[in-house]
N, CA, C and O atoms as CSV, one atom per row, in Angstrom:
chain,resi,resn,atom,element,x,y,z
A,1,UNK,N,N,95.938,-63.505,-68.262
A,1,UNK,CA,C,95.425,-64.054,-69.498
A,1,UNK,C,C,95.183,-62.922,-70.487
A,1,UNK,O,O,94.686,-61.855,-70.125
A,2,UNK,N,N,95.542,-63.175,-71.744
A,2,UNK,CA,C,95.378,-62.153,-72.776
A,2,UNK,C,C,93.920,-61.934,-73.115
A,2,UNK,O,O,93.109,-62.857,-73.041
A,3,UNK,N,N,93.588,-60.710,-73.486
A,3,UNK,CA,C,92.233,-60.420,-73.931
A,3,UNK,C,C,92.050,-60.937,-75.354
A,3,UNK,O,O,93.013,-61.085,-76.106
A,4,UNK,N,N,90.790,-61.208,-75.710
A,4,UNK,CA,C,90.473,-61.741,-77.025
A,4,UNK,C,C,90.900,-60.770,-78.127
A,4,UNK,O,O,91.349,-61.191,-79.194
A,5,UNK,N,N,90.757,-59.470,-77.863
A,5,UNK,CA,C,91.117,-58.455,-78.857
A,5,UNK,C,C,92.582,-58.568,-79.240
A,5,UNK,O,O,92.923,-58.555,-80.423
A,6,UNK,N,N,93.453,-58.679,-78.238
A,6,UNK,CA,C,94.891,-58.776,-78.501
A,6,UNK,C,C,95.229,-60.080,-79.209
A,6,UNK,O,O,96.062,-60.118,-80.114
A,7,UNK,N,N,94.565,-61.147,-78.778
A,7,UNK,CA,C,94.853,-62.467,-79.316
A,7,UNK,C,C,94.523,-62.555,-80.813
A,7,UNK,O,O,95.241,-63.189,-81.586
A,8,UNK,N,N,93.420,-61.904,-81.197
A,8,UNK,CA,C,92.951,-62.030,-82.576
A,8,UNK,C,C,93.336,-60.850,-83.462
A,8,UNK,O,O,92.738,-60.664,-84.522
A,9,UNK,N,N,94.312,-60.056,-83.058
A,9,UNK,CA,C,94.788,-58.955,-83.897
A,9,UNK,C,C,95.278,-59.510,-85.230
A,9,UNK,O,O,96.024,-60.489,-85.260
A,10,UNK,N,N,94.867,-58.898,-86.316
A,10,UNK,CA,C,95.271,-59.371,-87.637
A,10,UNK,C,C,94.260,-60.307,-88.253
A,10,UNK,O,O,94.308,-60.576,-89.454
A,11,UNK,N,N,93.327,-60.817,-87.429
A,11,UNK,CA,C,92.287,-61.677,-87.974
A,11,UNK,C,C,91.200,-60.792,-88.572
A,11,UNK,O,O,90.822,-59.777,-87.987
A,12,UNK,N,N,90.712,-61.177,-89.716
A,12,UNK,CA,C,89.726,-60.351,-90.407
A,12,UNK,C,C,88.362,-60.400,-89.715
A,12,UNK,O,O,87.652,-59.396,-89.654
A,13,UNK,N,N,88.007,-61.571,-89.198
A,13,UNK,CA,C,86.643,-61.738,-88.685
A,13,UNK,C,C,86.573,-61.954,-87.174
A,13,UNK,O,O,85.474,-62.082,-86.636
A,14,UNK,N,N,87.702,-62.000,-86.476
A,14,UNK,CA,C,87.730,-62.172,-85.021
A,14,UNK,C,C,86.960,-63.396,-84.542
A,14,UNK,O,O,86.335,-63.359,-83.482
A,15,UNK,N,N,86.999,-64.470,-85.306
A,15,UNK,CA,C,86.404,-65.721,-84.862
A,15,UNK,C,C,84.912,-65.826,-85.058
A,15,UNK,O,O,84.284,-66.725,-84.499
A,16,UNK,N,N,84.318,-64.930,-85.839
A,16,UNK,CA,C,82.864,-64.980,-86.044
A,16,UNK,C,C,82.491,-65.562,-87.404
A,16,UNK,O,O,81.325,-65.490,-87.793
A,17,UNK,N,N,83.433,-66.130,-88.129
A,17,UNK,CA,C,83.130,-66.675,-89.447
A,17,UNK,C,C,83.022,-65.541,-90.450
A,17,UNK,O,O,83.987,-64.807,-90.666
A,18,UNK,N,N,81.864,-65.392,-91.061
A,18,UNK,CA,C,81.631,-64.318,-92.026
A,18,UNK,C,C,81.499,-62.982,-91.310
A,18,UNK,O,O,81.078,-62.933,-90.154
A,19,UNK,N,N,81.862,-61.882,-92.004
A,19,UNK,CA,C,81.741,-60.545,-91.405
A,19,UNK,C,C,80.291,-60.199,-91.114
A,19,UNK,O,O,79.999,-59.447,-90.184
A,20,UNK,N,N,79.387,-60.747,-91.910
A,20,UNK,CA,C,77.968,-60.451,-91.723
A,20,UNK,C,C,77.447,-60.982,-90.385
A,20,UNK,O,O,76.531,-60.411,-89.792
A,21,UNK,N,N,78.045,-62.083,-89.920
A,21,UNK,CA,C,77.537,-62.730,-88.707
A,21,UNK,C,C,77.726,-61.885,-87.454
A,21,UNK,O,O,76.989,-62.058,-86.483
A,22,UNK,N,N,78.679,-60.991,-87.454
A,22,UNK,CA,C,78.993,-60.235,-86.245
A,22,UNK,C,C,78.227,-58.917,-86.166
A,22,UNK,O,O,78.369,-58.179,-85.190
A,23,UNK,N,N,77.424,-58.615,-87.171
A,23,UNK,CA,C,76.799,-57.293,-87.220
A,23,UNK,C,C,75.674,-57.128,-86.205
A,23,UNK,O,O,75.719,-56.227,-85.368
A,24,UNK,N,N,74.681,-57.983,-86.274
A,24,UNK,CA,C,73.517,-57.803,-85.411
A,24,UNK,C,C,73.345,-58.947,-84.453
A,24,UNK,O,O,74.236,-59.779,-84.282
A,25,UNK,N,N,72.175,-58.982,-83.822
A,25,UNK,CA,C,71.889,-60.048,-82.871
A,25,UNK,C,C,71.342,-61.297,-83.555
A,25,UNK,O,O,71.104,-62.307,-82.893
A,26,UNK,N,N,71.143,-61.241,-84.855
A,26,UNK,CA,C,70.567,-62.368,-85.566
A,26,UNK,C,C,71.413,-63.616,-85.473
A,26,UNK,O,O,70.883,-64.722,-85.368
A,27,UNK,N,N,72.712,-63.453,-85.510
A,27,UNK,CA,C,73.608,-64.608,-85.435
A,27,UNK,C,C,73.557,-65.235,-84.045
A,27,UNK,O,O,73.655,-66.454,-83.905
A,28,UNK,N,N,73.405,-64.406,-83.026
A,28,UNK,CA,C,73.344,-64.902,-81.651
A,28,UNK,C,C,72.008,-65.585,-81.389
A,28,UNK,O,O,71.945,-66.542,-80.618
A,29,UNK,N,N,70.938,-65.106,-82.021
A,29,UNK,CA,C,69.628,-65.700,-81.800
A,29,UNK,C,C,68.705,-64.776,-81.047
A,29,UNK,O,O,67.629,-65.202,-80.630
A,30,UNK,N,N,69.080,-63.532,-80.857
A,30,UNK,CA,C,68.228,-62.569,-80.155
A,30,UNK,C,C,68.852,-62.135,-78.841
A,30,UNK,O,O,69.971,-62.528,-78.512
A,31,UNK,N,N,68.112,-61.315,-78.090
A,31,UNK,CA,C,68.570,-60.832,-76.788
A,31,UNK,C,C,68.140,-61.792,-75.691
A,31,UNK,O,O,67.038,-62.338,-75.740
A,32,UNK,N,N,68.993,-61.999,-74.711
A,32,UNK,CA,C,68.617,-62.790,-73.542
A,32,UNK,C,C,68.226,-64.203,-73.898
A,32,UNK,O,O,68.975,-64.919,-74.562
A,33,UNK,N,N,67.040,-64.605,-73.449
A,33,UNK,CA,C,66.579,-65.974,-73.663
A,33,UNK,C,C,65.555,-66.032,-74.792
A,33,UNK,O,O,64.771,-66.977,-74.883
A,34,UNK,N,N,65.569,-65.012,-75.650
A,34,UNK,CA,C,64.630,-64.972,-76.771
A,34,UNK,C,C,64.856,-66.173,-77.666
A,34,UNK,O,O,65.995,-66.472,-78.026
A,35,UNK,N,N,63.804,-66.854,-78.025
A,35,UNK,CA,C,63.914,-68.030,-78.895
A,35,UNK,C,C,64.568,-69.195,-78.208
A,35,UNK,O,O,65.153,-70.058,-78.863
A,36,UNK,N,N,64.479,-69.234,-76.896
A,36,UNK,CA,C,65.149,-70.290,-76.133
A,36,UNK,C,C,64.691,-71.682,-76.493
A,36,UNK,O,O,65.468,-72.633,-76.407
A,37,UNK,N,N,63.450,-71.818,-76.892
A,37,UNK,CA,C,62.934,-73.140,-77.239
A,37,UNK,C,C,63.229,-73.491,-78.689
A,37,UNK,O,O,62.951,-74.610,-79.119
A,38,UNK,N,N,63.783,-72.563,-79.444
A,38,UNK,CA,C,64.070,-72.788,-80.857
A,38,UNK,C,C,65.476,-73.342,-81.074
A,38,UNK,O,O,65.771,-73.914,-82.124
A,39,UNK,N,N,66.330,-73.170,-80.084
A,39,UNK,CA,C,67.729,-73.555,-80.267
A,39,UNK,C,C,68.042,-74.829,-79.503
A,39,UNK,O,O,67.482,-75.076,-78.434
A,40,UNK,N,N,68.934,-75.631,-80.052
A,40,UNK,CA,C,69.378,-76.851,-79.378
A,40,UNK,C,C,70.528,-76.518,-78.429
A,40,UNK,O,O,71.002,-75.382,-78.383
A,41,UNK,N,N,70.957,-77.497,-77.697
A,41,UNK,CA,C,72.126,-77.404,-76.818
A,41,UNK,C,C,71.952,-76.318,-75.762
A,41,UNK,O,O,72.868,-75.532,-75.518
A,42,UNK,N,N,70.787,-76.274,-75.142
A,42,UNK,CA,C,70.583,-75.329,-74.048
A,42,UNK,C,C,70.365,-76.088,-72.742
A,42,UNK,O,O,69.621,-75.639,-71.870
A,43,UNK,N,N,71.023,-77.246,-72.616
A,43,UNK,CA,C,70.849,-78.073,-71.417
A,43,UNK,C,C,71.239,-77.319,-70.157
A,43,UNK,O,O,70.639,-77.510,-69.100
A,44,UNK,N,N,72.242,-76.466,-70.272
A,44,UNK,CA,C,72.732,-75.721,-69.107
A,44,UNK,C,C,71.704,-74.725,-68.581
A,44,UNK,O,O,71.815,-74.262,-67.446
A,45,UNK,N,N,70.704,-74.392,-69.396
A,45,UNK,CA,C,69.680,-73.439,-68.965
A,45,UNK,C,C,68.685,-74.061,-67.997
A,45,UNK,O,O,68.109,-73.365,-67.161
A,46,UNK,N,N,68.478,-75.387,-68.110
A,46,UNK,CA,C,67.435,-76.044,-67.346
A,46,UNK,C,C,68.025,-77.057,-66.379
A,46,UNK,O,O,69.164,-77.494,-66.542
A,47,UNK,N,N,67.246,-77.426,-65.377
A,47,UNK,CA,C,67.653,-78.461,-64.443
A,47,UNK,C,C,68.567,-77.927,-63.362
A,47,UNK,O,O,68.830,-76.728,-63.264
A,48,UNK,N,N,69.035,-78.852,-62.562
A,48,UNK,CA,C,69.891,-78.487,-61.441
A,48,UNK,C,C,71.334,-78.811,-61.788
A,48,UNK,O,O,71.617,-79.765,-62.511
A,49,UNK,N,N,72.222,-78.016,-61.270
A,49,UNK,CA,C,73.646,-78.213,-61.550
A,49,UNK,C,C,74.425,-78.114,-60.254
A,49,UNK,O,O,73.992,-77.471,-59.297
A,50,UNK,N,N,75.556,-78.746,-60.238
A,50,UNK,CA,C,76.424,-78.631,-59.069
A,50,UNK,C,C,76.158,-79.722,-58.053
A,50,UNK,O,O,75.443,-80.687,-58.323
A,51,UNK,N,N,76.741,-79.554,-56.888
A,51,UNK,CA,C,76.694,-80.558,-55.840
A,51,UNK,C,C,76.288,-79.893,-54.534
A,51,UNK,O,O,76.840,-78.858,-54.161
A,52,UNK,N,N,75.330,-80.482,-53.845
A,52,UNK,CA,C,74.897,-79.953,-52.559
A,52,UNK,C,C,75.266,-80.956,-51.487
A,52,UNK,O,O,74.864,-82.118,-51.548
A,53,UNK,N,N,76.012,-80.519,-50.532
A,53,UNK,CA,C,76.400,-81.409,-49.444
A,53,UNK,C,C,75.382,-81.293,-48.323
A,53,UNK,O,O,75.160,-80.208,-47.785
A,54,UNK,N,N,74.767,-82.407,-47.975
A,54,UNK,CA,C,73.790,-82.418,-46.897
A,54,UNK,C,C,74.469,-82.835,-45.603
A,54,UNK,O,O,75.372,-83.672,-45.608
A,55,UNK,N,N,74.050,-82.271,-44.540
A,55,UNK,CA,C,74.661,-82.578,-43.258
A,55,UNK,C,C,75.776,-81.604,-42.968
A,55,UNK,O,O,76.437,-81.113,-43.883
A,56,UNK,N,N,75.985,-81.327,-41.717
A,56,UNK,CA,C,76.985,-80.353,-41.303
A,56,UNK,C,C,78.221,-81.093,-40.824
A,56,UNK,O,O,78.126,-82.031,-40.032
A,57,UNK,N,N,79.368,-80.674,-41.302
A,57,UNK,CA,C,80.627,-81.255,-40.852
A,57,UNK,C,C,81.158,-80.374,-39.733
A,57,UNK,O,O,81.456,-79.198,-39.945
A,58,UNK,N,N,81.275,-80.942,-38.551
A,58,UNK,CA,C,81.736,-80.166,-37.405
A,58,UNK,C,C,83.261,-80.229,-37.354
A,58,UNK,O,O,83.855,-81.307,-37.368
A,59,UNK,N,N,83.868,-79.074,-37.296
A,59,UNK,CA,C,85.324,-79.002,-37.173
A,59,UNK,C,C,85.721,-79.407,-35.756
A,59,UNK,O,O,85.138,-78.923,-34.786
A,60,UNK,N,N,86.706,-80.287,-35.635
A,60,UNK,CA,C,87.186,-80.691,-34.320
A,60,UNK,C,C,88.246,-79.716,-33.845
A,60,UNK,O,O,89.145,-79.342,-34.599
A,61,UNK,N,N,88.137,-79.311,-32.602
A,61,UNK,CA,C,89.154,-78.427,-32.027
A,61,UNK,C,C,90.234,-79.328,-31.438
A,61,UNK,O,O,89.960,-80.170,-30.582
A,62,UNK,N,N,91.461,-79.138,-31.907
A,62,UNK,CA,C,92.546,-80.034,-31.510
A,62,UNK,C,C,93.609,-79.305,-30.695
A,62,UNK,O,O,93.714,-78.079,-30.713
A,63,UNK,N,N,94.394,-80.113,-29.979
A,63,UNK,CA,C,95.530,-79.579,-29.207
A,63,UNK,C,C,96.665,-80.592,-29.315
A,63,UNK,O,O,96.421,-81.798,-29.357
A,64,UNK,N,N,97.891,-80.112,-29.359
A,64,UNK,CA,C,99.054,-80.990,-29.450
A,64,UNK,C,C,99.601,-81.298,-28.061
A,64,UNK,O,O,99.386,-80.550,-27.108
A,65,UNK,N,N,100.317,-82.423,-27.973
A,65,UNK,CA,C,100.917,-82.866,-26.716
A,65,UNK,C,C,101.827,-81.787,-26.135
A,65,UNK,O,O,101.852,-81.575,-24.922
A,66,UNK,N,N,102.573,-81.107,-27.005
A,66,UNK,CA,C,103.542,-80.107,-26.543
A,66,UNK,C,C,102.876,-78.951,-25.787
A,66,UNK,O,O,103.479,-78.354,-24.895
A,67,UNK,N,N,101.640,-78.647,-26.149
A,67,UNK,CA,C,100.931,-77.548,-25.495
A,67,UNK,C,C,100.462,-77.908,-24.089
A,67,UNK,O,O,100.017,-77.033,-23.346
A,68,UNK,N,N,100.554,-79.185,-23.715
A,68,UNK,CA,C,100.148,-79.618,-22.375
A,68,UNK,C,C,101.230,-79.339,-21.335
A,68,UNK,O,O,100.981,-79.483,-20.138
A,69,UNK,N,N,102.423,-78.944,-21.771
A,69,UNK,CA,C,103.521,-78.657,-20.840
A,69,UNK,C,C,103.210,-77.504,-19.892
A,69,UNK,O,O,103.800,-77.412,-18.815
A,70,UNK,N,N,102.290,-76.626,-20.282
A,70,UNK,CA,C,101.964,-75.479,-19.418
A,70,UNK,C,C,100.972,-75.841,-18.310
A,70,UNK,O,O,100.698,-75.016,-17.438
A,71,UNK,N,N,100.424,-77.078,-18.332
A,71,UNK,CA,C,99.482,-77.520,-17.296
A,71,UNK,C,C,100.183,-78.350,-16.233
A,71,UNK,O,O,101.288,-78.847,-16.447
A,72,UNK,N,N,99.529,-78.495,-15.083
A,72,UNK,CA,C,100.049,-79.307,-13.974
A,72,UNK,C,C,98.987,-80.308,-13.543
A,72,UNK,O,O,97.795,-80.013,-13.627
A,73,UNK,N,N,99.397,-81.487,-13.084
A,73,UNK,CA,C,98.480,-82.467,-12.495
A,73,UNK,C,C,97.479,-83.043,-13.479
A,73,UNK,O,O,97.849,-83.740,-14.423
A,74,UNK,N,N,96.187,-82.740,-13.244
A,74,UNK,CA,C,95.116,-83.278,-14.078
A,74,UNK,C,C,94.588,-82.206,-15.027
A,74,UNK,O,O,94.329,-81.073,-14.623
A,75,UNK,N,N,94.431,-82.590,-16.309
A,75,UNK,CA,C,93.956,-81.654,-17.332
A,75,UNK,C,C,92.695,-82.219,-17.960
A,75,UNK,O,O,92.726,-83.307,-18.536
A,76,UNK,N,N,91.575,-81.490,-17.857
A,76,UNK,CA,C,90.335,-81.910,-18.495
A,76,UNK,C,C,90.161,-81.084,-19.765
A,76,UNK,O,O,89.698,-79.944,-19.727
A,77,UNK,N,N,90.544,-81.689,-20.897
A,77,UNK,CA,C,90.484,-80.981,-22.176
A,77,UNK,C,C,89.048,-80.814,-22.677
A,77,UNK,O,O,88.770,-79.923,-23.480
A,78,UNK,N,N,88.129,-81.675,-22.199
A,78,UNK,CA,C,86.718,-81.540,-22.586
A,78,UNK,C,C,86.150,-80.230,-22.037
A,78,UNK,O,O,85.412,-79.529,-22.729
A,79,UNK,N,N,86.494,-79.907,-20.802
A,79,UNK,CA,C,86.022,-78.660,-20.185
A,79,UNK,C,C,86.662,-77.437,-20.836
A,79,UNK,O,O,86.061,-76.364,-20.886
A,80,UNK,N,N,87.887,-77.609,-21.334
A,80,UNK,CA,C,88.583,-76.500,-21.995
A,80,UNK,C,C,88.124,-76.317,-23.441
A,80,UNK,O,O,88.528,-75.361,-24.103
A,81,UNK,N,N,87.279,-77.232,-23.935
A,81,UNK,CA,C,86.704,-77.081,-25.272
A,81,UNK,C,C,87.451,-77.810,-26.381
A,81,UNK,O,O,87.196,-77.563,-27.560
A,82,UNK,N,N,88.364,-78.699,-26.026
A,82,UNK,CA,C,89.114,-79.452,-27.032
A,82,UNK,C,C,88.474,-80.806,-27.265
A,82,UNK,O,O,87.990,-81.447,-26.333
A,83,UNK,N,N,88.476,-81.242,-28.541
A,83,UNK,CA,C,87.871,-82.522,-28.912
A,83,UNK,C,C,88.898,-83.631,-29.083
A,83,UNK,O,O,88.609,-84.791,-28.790
A,84,UNK,N,N,90.108,-83.285,-29.560
A,84,UNK,CA,C,91.084,-84.321,-29.892
A,84,UNK,C,C,92.489,-83.909,-29.485
A,84,UNK,O,O,92.877,-82.747,-29.603
A,85,UNK,N,N,93.238,-84.887,-29.003
A,85,UNK,CA,C,94.637,-84.680,-28.615
A,85,UNK,C,C,95.529,-85.282,-29.691
A,85,UNK,O,O,95.417,-86.466,-30.011
A,86,UNK,N,N,96.419,-84.456,-30.250
A,86,UNK,CA,C,97.333,-84.902,-31.297
A,86,UNK,C,C,98.736,-85.097,-30.728
A,86,UNK,O,O,99.064,-84.560,-29.670
A,87,UNK,N,N,99.560,-85.871,-31.437
A,87,UNK,CA,C,100.847,-86.280,-30.894
A,87,UNK,C,C,102.048,-85.464,-31.296
A,87,UNK,O,O,103.164,-85.978,-31.219
A,88,UNK,N,N,101.896,-84.230,-31.718
A,88,UNK,CA,C,103.038,-83.430,-32.145
A,88,UNK,C,C,103.742,-82.810,-30.941
A,88,UNK,O,O,103.095,-82.262,-30.049
A,89,UNK,N,N,105.071,-82.900,-30.924
A,89,UNK,CA,C,105.860,-82.276,-29.868
A,89,UNK,C,C,106.276,-83.257,-28.782
A,89,UNK,O,O,106.090,-84.468,-28.904
A,90,UNK,N,N,106.847,-82.700,-27.715
A,90,UNK,CA,C,107.358,-83.506,-26.602
A,90,UNK,C,C,106.699,-83.068,-25.309
A,90,UNK,O,O,106.295,-81.915,-25.154
A,91,UNK,N,N,106.599,-84.022,-24.377
A,91,UNK,CA,C,106.085,-83.705,-23.048
A,91,UNK,C,C,107.075,-84.261,-22.031
A,91,UNK,O,O,107.593,-85.366,-22.196
A,92,UNK,N,N,107.332,-83.494,-20.986
A,92,UNK,CA,C,108.372,-83.904,-20.045
A,92,UNK,C,C,107.876,-84.006,-18.605
A,92,UNK,O,O,108.685,-84.049,-17.678
A,93,UNK,N,N,106.556,-84.046,-18.404
A,93,UNK,CA,C,106.026,-84.208,-17.046
A,93,UNK,C,C,104.814,-85.133,-17.077
A,93,UNK,O,O,104.087,-85.178,-18.070
A,94,UNK,N,N,104.598,-85.872,-15.986
A,94,UNK,CA,C,103.450,-86.786,-15.952
A,94,UNK,C,C,102.142,-86.009,-15.758
A,94,UNK,O,O,102.015,-85.205,-14.834
A,95,UNK,N,N,101.186,-86.261,-16.637
A,95,UNK,CA,C,99.884,-85.600,-16.555
A,95,UNK,C,C,98.776,-86.628,-16.694
A,95,UNK,O,O,98.928,-87.643,-17.372
A,96,UNK,N,N,97.650,-86.343,-16.033
A,96,UNK,CA,C,96.440,-87.131,-16.231
A,96,UNK,C,C,95.561,-86.298,-17.150
A,96,UNK,O,O,95.109,-85.217,-16.774
A,97,UNK,N,N,95.317,-86.811,-18.373
A,97,UNK,CA,C,94.598,-86.049,-19.388
A,97,UNK,C,C,93.250,-86.701,-19.659
A,97,UNK,O,O,93.172,-87.902,-19.920
A,98,UNK,N,N,92.182,-85.898,-19.594
A,98,UNK,CA,C,90.833,-86.365,-19.911
A,98,UNK,C,C,90.419,-85.693,-21.219
A,98,UNK,O,O,90.382,-84.466,-21.308
A,99,UNK,N,N,90.109,-86.508,-22.237
A,99,UNK,CA,C,89.814,-85.978,-23.565
A,99,UNK,C,C,88.861,-86.924,-24.296
A,99,UNK,O,O,88.808,-88.111,-23.972
A,100,UNK,N,N,88.105,-86.416,-25.281
A,100,UNK,CA,C,87.174,-87.250,-26.057
A,100,UNK,C,C,87.932,-88.243,-26.934
A,100,UNK,O,O,87.629,-89.436,-26.934
A,101,UNK,N,N,88.932,-87.737,-27.691
A,101,UNK,CA,C,89.703,-88.574,-28.618
A,101,UNK,C,C,91.182,-88.255,-28.488
A,101,UNK,O,O,91.553,-87.141,-28.120
A,102,UNK,N,N,92.025,-89.234,-28.790
A,102,UNK,CA,C,93.470,-89.017,-28.805
A,102,UNK,C,C,94.095,-89.954,-29.821
A,102,UNK,O,O,93.629,-91.078,-30.011
A,103,UNK,N,N,95.153,-89.490,-30.474
A,103,UNK,CA,C,95.848,-90.339,-31.439
A,103,UNK,C,C,96.747,-91.316,-30.677
A,103,UNK,O,O,97.155,-91.031,-29.551
A,104,UNK,N,N,97.056,-92.458,-31.281
A,104,UNK,CA,C,97.933,-93.433,-30.609
A,104,UNK,C,C,99.294,-92.848,-30.233
A,104,UNK,O,O,99.848,-93.191,-29.189
A,105,UNK,N,N,99.831,-91.976,-31.070
A,105,UNK,CA,C,101.129,-91.352,-30.794
A,105,UNK,C,C,101.051,-90.463,-29.553
A,105,UNK,O,O,101.972,-90.444,-28.737
A,106,UNK,N,N,99.943,-89.725,-29.416
A,106,UNK,CA,C,99.768,-88.847,-28.255
A,106,UNK,C,C,99.687,-89.668,-26.972
A,106,UNK,O,O,100.300,-89.318,-25.963
A,107,UNK,N,N,98.935,-90.753,-27.015
A,107,UNK,CA,C,98.802,-91.627,-25.837
A,107,UNK,C,C,100.155,-92.214,-25.460
A,107,UNK,O,O,100.520,-92.276,-24.286
A,108,UNK,N,N,100.884,-92.639,-26.475
A,108,UNK,CA,C,102.218,-93.230,-26.256
A,108,UNK,C,C,103.166,-92.232,-25.578
A,108,UNK,O,O,103.893,-92.597,-24.654
A,109,UNK,N,N,103.157,-90.994,-26.030
A,109,UNK,CA,C,104.063,-89.984,-25.481
A,109,UNK,C,C,103.703,-89.619,-24.044
A,109,UNK,O,O,104.593,-89.434,-23.214
A,110,UNK,N,N,102.420,-89.514,-23.743
A,110,UNK,CA,C,102.000,-89.158,-22.381
A,110,UNK,C,C,102.306,-90.301,-21.419
A,110,UNK,O,O,102.754,-90.063,-20.298
A,111,UNK,N,N,102.068,-91.540,-21.850
A,111,UNK,CA,C,102.369,-92.696,-20.995
A,111,UNK,C,C,103.870,-92.872,-20.808
A,111,UNK,O,O,104.305,-93.322,-19.748
A,112,UNK,N,N,104.667,-92.530,-21.808
A,112,UNK,CA,C,106.131,-92.608,-21.691
A,112,UNK,C,C,106.651,-91.584,-20.680
A,112,UNK,O,O,107.688,-91.802,-20.053
A,113,UNK,N,N,105.932,-90.466,-20.522
A,113,UNK,CA,C,106.328,-89.435,-19.567
A,113,UNK,C,C,105.798,-89.746,-18.160
A,113,UNK,O,O,106.057,-88.998,-17.217
A,114,UNK,N,N,105.051,-90.861,-18.024
A,114,UNK,CA,C,104.549,-91.268,-16.692
A,114,UNK,C,C,103.123,-90.821,-16.435
A,114,UNK,O,O,102.654,-90.898,-15.300
A,115,UNK,N,N,102.427,-90.362,-17.448
A,115,UNK,CA,C,101.044,-89.917,-17.259
A,115,UNK,C,C,100.053,-90.934,-17.785
A,115,UNK,O,O,100.419,-92.053,-18.145
A,116,UNK,N,N,98.776,-90.526,-17.827
A,116,UNK,CA,C,97.749,-91.405,-18.368
A,116,UNK,C,C,96.696,-90.594,-19.132
A,116,UNK,O,O,96.471,-89.414,-18.861
A,117,UNK,N,N,96.063,-91.270,-20.094
A,117,UNK,CA,C,95.032,-90.635,-20.910
A,117,UNK,C,C,93.711,-91.359,-20.661
A,117,UNK,O,O,93.623,-92.581,-20.784
A,118,UNK,N,N,92.678,-90.576,-20.306
A,118,UNK,CA,C,91.346,-91.126,-20.108
A,118,UNK,C,C,90.456,-90.588,-21.212
A,118,UNK,O,O,90.244,-89.381,-21.321
A,119,UNK,N,N,89.933,-91.502,-22.037
A,119,UNK,CA,C,89.089,-91.071,-23.153
A,119,UNK,C,C,87.632,-91.386,-22.858
A,119,UNK,O,O,87.287,-92.365,-22.197
A,120,UNK,N,N,86.794,-90.493,-23.391
A,120,UNK,CA,C,85.365,-90.753,-23.222
A,120,UNK,C,C,84.568,-89.493,-23.006
A,120,UNK,O,O,83.349,-89.553,-22.847
């Protein structure tokens, strides 16, 4: 983004109206918050602004179906620290998977390979 100096080259007053207005602090109204109660349109100075989100959103740790190919027999994903099983990828062996949550696609793929999903 261009600086104001470059943008206003050739302008006599650089956006301050009269040349007199840019000389001292009188046009601004003083230093800092001096005369704060004398000027209008200072809503941004008072009150609360922004948005505060209450409550903590816990990130779910997920694993894809394809990553289950490295396991054998029964897999307890709750003990391994996973919260949800997602359906991305392929599985080519029957597994018994224990998990808190699973997507319908993930369940479908594991059952198609001859395995089962136990949720809870």
